N, C-alpha and C positions, 0 to 999 in steps of 0.2 A: 446542541448537537456536537458530537465528537467528530474531529477531522484528523485524518492520517495523511502524511505526505506520501505520495506515490511517485515513483520514478518510471517514466515511460521511455522505452527505447524502440527504435526501428532501424533495422538494417535494410539495405536495398533488396527488394524482392521478398521481404518477409512481412509478417504481421506486426502489429504494435504489441509489445510485451510490457506488462505492468508488474512492478514489484514494490514492496513496502519495506524500507529500511528498519522500521520498528517491529515488523511482524515477519520474522524470517520464515522462509518456506512457503509463504502465501503469495501466489502469483496468478495472473490471468493473461489472456491474449485475445486479440480480435483483429478483424480486417480493417476497421476504421477507428480513428481516435475517439469518436463519439461512442461507439460500441464498447471500446476498451474502458472508457470512463464509467459507463453504466455497469459493466461487469465488475469493475474495481470495487464499487460500493457493495455489490452483491457478494463477492468473494470474501470481503472483510467481515460482513455480517454473518455469513455462513461459518467462517473460521471461528468467530467469537462464540458461536453457539455451543460448541463442544470443546473449546480450548482447555478449560479447567480439567475436564475428564481425561483428555488425551495427554496434556502436557503437565498436569499436576501443579499448575501455577495460574495466577491471574492473567488475563489477556494483557499483553504489553500496553503500557501507556504511550500515547503519541508524544513525540518531541516536536518542537517548533522547527521551522526551516533554518533558523539561525543555529540552533543546537546541532542539527544535522550537518550544516555547512562547516561547523567547527570540529566535526568528528573526522580525524585524519583517515580512518579506515574507509570512509565513504567518498573520498575525494575523486577517485577514478570513476565511480558509478555516477556521481553528480556531474562530472565534466561534460558529458554529451547527452544528458537526459533532459527530457521535458519534465518539469516538476509541477505537480498538481496537488491540491488539497482535496481529499476525497471525504465527503460526509458519510458518517455511518449512523444512521438513524436508530438502528436496533440497539447499539451500545448506549445511546442517550436514554432510551426508554428503560433499559435494564438498570441504570444507575439510580 
């Protein structure tokens, strides 16, 4: 099964927002962290379904947490994020 690193942020008085450094523009949000994690897998699978048709390229490959931590463009995003590995079953089945 393929896993993507998700960055989860929450400001006081807001929902949990989830983004994926390797899949730009794909985000989700929820009132609880459990619901945010559930939605994270769903939104990745949904994005992967039509990615090639919309973006004219393969769905981005996931990087490891070490690769992401060594990416200077992500330092600020990683600094205050909860980091989670999100499994994407649909991608594993398509491979």
